[in-house]
C-alpha positions as CSV (number, residue, x, y, z in Angstrom):
1,M,56.2,-62.3,-56.4
2,N,59.9,-64.0,-55.7
3,L,60.8,-66.8,-53.7
4,T,62.0,-64.1,-50.5
5,D,58.5,-62.6,-50.3
6,I,56.9,-66.5,-50.6
7,G,59.6,-67.3,-47.3
8,I,58.0,-64.1,-46.0
9,V,54.5,-65.1,-46.3
10,A,54.9,-68.4,-45.2
11,I,56.5,-66.9,-41.9
12,D,53.8,-64.8,-41.0
13,L,51.1,-68.0,-41.8
14,V,52.8,-70.0,-39.6
15,F,53.5,-67.3,-37.0
16,A,49.9,-66.6,-37.2
17,A,49.2,-70.5,-36.6
18,A,51.0,-70.7,-33.7
19,V,49.7,-67.6,-31.6
20,L,46.3,-69.3,-33.0
21,A,46.9,-72.7,-30.9
22,A,48.6,-71.2,-28.5
23,A,45.6,-69.0,-27.8
24,S,43.0,-71.4,-27.9
25,G,45.2,-74.3,-25.9
26,L,45.5,-71.0,-22.9
27,A,41.3,-70.6,-23.5
28,Y,40.9,-74.3,-23.0
29,L,42.8,-74.5,-19.9
30,V,40.7,-71.6,-18.3
31,Y,37.8,-73.3,-19.5
32,L,39.0,-76.5,-18.1
33,T,40.1,-74.5,-14.7
34,I,36.3,-72.7,-14.3
35,R,34.5,-75.8,-14.5
36,E,36.7,-77.9,-12.0
37,H,36.0,-74.6,-9.7
38,A,32.9,-74.8,-9.9
39,E,32.1,-78.9,-9.7
40,L,34.1,-78.3,-6.3
41,K,32.1,-75.4,-5.2
42,S,29.7,-77.7,-5.3
43,A,30.6,-80.5,-3.3
44,V,31.1,-78.9,-1.3
45,R,27.8,-77.4,-0.5
46,A,26.5,-80.6,0.5
47,P,22.8,-81.1,1.8
48,A,21.6,-81.0,5.6
49,G,21.2,-84.7,5.3
50,V,24.9,-85.5,4.6
51,V,26.1,-83.1,7.0
52,A,24.3,-85.0,9.5
53,D,25.3,-88.5,8.4
54,L,28.6,-87.0,8.3
55,G,28.6,-86.0,11.8
56,E,27.3,-89.7,12.6
57,V,30.6,-90.7,10.4
58,R,32.7,-88.7,12.6
59,A,31.3,-89.7,16.0
60,R,31.6,-93.3,14.9
61,R,35.5,-92.9,13.8
62,A,35.9,-91.3,17.7
63,L,34.2,-94.4,19.1
64,R,36.7,-96.5,17.1
65,S,39.7,-94.8,17.7
66,L,38.7,-95.3,21.4
67,R,39.0,-99.1,21.5
68,P,42.0,-100.7,22.5
69,S,43.9,-101.2,19.2
70,V,45.5,-105.2,18.5
71,V,49.1,-104.2,18.7
72,H,48.1,-103.2,22.2
73,Q,46.0,-106.1,23.1
74,R,49.2,-108.7,21.6
75,V,51.2,-107.0,23.7
76,S,49.5,-107.2,27.1
77,S,48.7,-110.9,26.5
78,S,51.9,-111.9,25.7
79,S,53.3,-110.9,29.2
């Protein structure tokens, strides 16, 4: 086995290591994507009590938005 053969084997080993690293990185990214998708899907499905509370929160926000703002009160009081 001469120096050229050792170089060819070394190049093959480095190439195999690079392919293995790329494949494992891709598999890890796919795993993270699937896990995040599952977490988002479970977060979207809320229990009935939470949905009722969400409606109450939206109603409170709507009432707050109907109140006159501080800016309008300052403008009207200074004139």
